[in-house]
N, C-alpha and C positions, 0 to 999 in steps of 0.2 A: 352641408353634410348629409342632409336628408336625401338630396338628389343622388349623391354618391352611393348611399345605402340602397336607394331604389335601383340604381344600375346594377349593383352587385346582386341584389335579391332577384333580379330579372335576367340574370345570366350574362350581363355585360362585364366580362373580365377585361383586363388591359388590352388584349389583342382585339377583342370584338369592338370595344369602344373606339380604339384607334382606327379600326376599319371604317366605322361610321364617319369619323372625322375626315379620313382620306377620301371617302366617297363624296363628301360635301366639297372638299377642296379640289377634287378633280374637275368640278365645274368651273372653278376660278382659283387656280393654284396660287395667285398672288394676294389673296385675301384670306385671313384666318377664318376658320369656321366659327359661326356665332352660336351662342347657347340655344337660342330659339330654334335654329336649324337642327341642332343635335337632338333636342327633346321632341321635335316633330317626328323624328325617327324612333327614338328610344321610348318616348312617353315620359311622364314625370309623376311624382307622388301627389296624392290629393291633399296632403297636409305635410307639415314639416316636423311633426312630432316623432321622437325616437329616444330610446334609452342610451346613455353614454356607453354602456357595456356593449352595445351593438357595433360600436366602431371597430371592435376587434375583427369584424368580418372584412374590413377594407384591406385591399392589397395595393391600392393606389389612391392618390389624392391630387387632384388637378385644380387648385384654386385659380389658375390662369384662365379657366373657362367661366369663372363666376364673376358676378358684379358685386362691388362694395366690400371686398375682403378687408377686414380691419386690422390685420396683422397679429391678432391674438391666437397663439398656438397652444394654449394651455391644455386643450383637448387631446393633444398628441399623446399624452400619457396613456390614453385608451387605444391607441392605434399601433399596437406592437407587432402587427403583421403587415404593415405597409412596406412595400419594397421599392416603390417609385413615387416621386413627387415632382410636380411642375409648378413652380412659383414665378414663372416669367412675368415681368411687368406688374408685380403686385405691390410695389413700394415696400418690400420687406426690408427690415433693418436688423431685427434680432432673431436669431435662429437657435437660441439656447435650449428651447424645448425639443429640438431635434434629438437630444440625448436619449429620448425614449424610443426612437425608431431603430431598435437593435437589428432589424432585418433589412434596413434600407440598402438598396443596391444602386439606384440611379436618382440623382438630384439635379434638376434643371432649375438654376437660380439666377438666370441672366436678367439684366435690366433692373437691378435692385440696388439698395444702398446698404447692403450687409457689411457690418463693421468687423466681424470676427467669425471664424468657422471652428472655434474651440470645441463646440458641441459635437463635432464629428470625430474627435480623437478616439472615442471608444467604439465607433461604428465601423468595425473592421471588415464588414461585408460590402462596403461601397466599391463599385466598379466604375461608375461614371459620375463625374462632377463637372457641370457646365456653369461657368460664371462669366459669360461674355458681357461686355458693356456694364461692368460693375466696378466698384471701388477696389483698389489693391488691398488684399488681406494677407496676413501671414499664413503660409502653408505648413507651418511647423506641426500642427495637429495631425497631418497626414504622413509624417515622415516614417512611421513604422507600419503603414498599411501595405498589404501584400497582394491585394486583388484588383487594384486600379488598372483599368484597361483604356480609359479615355478621360482626359482632363483638358478643358478649354478655359482660358482665362483672358482677362484684359491685361493691364499692366501688372507684372509680377512685383511683389514687394522685395523679394530676395530670390534671385535666380538659382542660387545654390540649393535652396530647398526643393524647387521643382526638379532639378537635375538629380538630386538624391532620391526623390520619390520615383522618378523614372528608373533609376538604377536598381531599385528594389523590386521591380516587376519583371516578369518574363515576356509578356506581350503588352504593349501600351502605346497609345498615340497621345501626343500632347501638342497644344498650340497656345501661344501666348505672345503678348507684346512686351518689348524690353526697351526702356529708355536708353539712349546712346548718345555720347558726347563726342564721338570721333569726328575730326575734321581733316580732310585731305585736300591740300592746295586750294582752300576756300570753299570746298563742298562739305556739307555735313549730312549725316544720316541720323535724324533725330530719334527714330525708334525702329527697331527691328521687329518684324513679324517672324517668329521662330516656330517651326514645325518639326517635331521629333517623333519618329516611329521606331520602336524596338520590337522586332518580330523574330524572336528566338535566335535565328542565325544571321540576322541582318539588322544593322542600325542605319537609319536614314535621317539625315538632318538637312533641312532646307531653310534658308534665311533670305529675307528681302526687306527693302526699306524705301521710303520716299526720300526725296532729296531737297535740301535747302541750299541756297547760294550764300555767299559771304555776307550778304545783307540780312540773312535770316528769312528770306522769302521762299516759299515752297515753289519748286520748279518741276513738280511731278515725279515720275518714276524713271525717265530716261536721262542718261548721263550725256551732257552736251558734247558735241563732236570735238570741240577744242580740247576736252580732257581725254577722250578715247584715243586721240591721235598724239597725245603727249606721253612719251615713254616713261618719264619720271612718275606721272600719275599712275600709269598701268603697273609699274613696278611696285609702287607704294600700295596700291589697291590690292594687288595679288598677295603681297606680304601680309596685309591686314586680314584678308579673308582666310588665309591659312591659319593665322593665329586664332581668329574667331571660331573656326571649325574645330581646330585641334583641342582647344580648352574644353569644349563641350563634349567631344568624343571621350576625352580622358575622364571628365567628370561623371559621365554615364557608365562607361565600361569599368572604371577603376581597375582593380586587379582580378576581376571576376571572369574576364574573357581574354582569349587570344585573338589577335587580328589576323585573319587569313589573307584578306585582300581589301584594298580600298581604292575608290575612284572619286576624285573631286571634279566638280564642274563650276565654271564661272561664266556669267554673261556680262560682257564688257559694255554693252549698250545700256544696262541698268544695274542697280544694286540688287543682284539676285545670284545666289550661289548655294552650293550644297555639297554633301558627301554621301557616298554609299559605302558602307563598311561591312564586309562579310566577316562574321565572327564565330567563335566556338567557345561555349561556356567551359571554364576550368572546373573540373570535378575534384574536390578536395578529399 
């Protein structure tokens, strides 16, 4: 925390600190910036002493840059002006103290073991929530949020929740994994990668999946030629994709939009398909 306060007191707001990190990564974009590289540019405090009340100066907190983070977040009660946090790869489990971050806008929580996001239920300023490579959690605490414009998840616990969250926004992008048990003539699609973008007058949904054969072995992304040349498979595949797309379109748009025009695409060489829907919001 002392280092964060040092940065803030020396003019390193979020933009300026990120510029430092970008400068370091420009030299080697495949390797994360190390803390020693960052402080070589920014400098660091001569000691770690500070008053807890000083934490109200912070507008960001990036423990992903630190070493030895112990998961204790009790100090967050003093951080009521923080708008962005990055806890990537910090082995975080409990975020209940996030309830104090009333101004939080962006939370990067990937590669952790978080069990619940209940603490976010009252944080209605949240715009971005990133939970990649983490355990499935209930998204119910976000169901009444209206400002979310980006959400990324690993496996969703309940897809209905994320579709309802998307439906409540005007502009939002979402990406998540969805377990799937569909089998077509011996081919199964074990999980979909779903990408949904709602952009005021356009809804875009893209879905893709790896493949497994009848023995349960992964066979990659390409559909074997024996299936793409089988009319029965193509008919069943096309019917399935229409059903998958239609139920998500209806779940997002509900009765809030008129559909002006829609265009569906399928790729028959692999499990990849999507829809572009031009829409108009209904004004009550």
